[in-house]
C-alpha angles and dihedrals in degrees: 000000000000116000117220121242115239093259092048090052090051091052091050090050092050092050091048092050091048091050092050092047103038109020108032096059093055106029097093093050091048092050093050094046092045088227125160106232098220095165092047092049090048092052091049090065 
């Protein structure tokens, strides 16, 4: 298996932290309301 370079690992950590902070708290509500999360998608870029 490929090991990540230090910078790649940092990017993975940042994305994970963002997901935990921004996505996880609202994902269930979005799924139940069948809502497209435009603002969330925009911020993910």
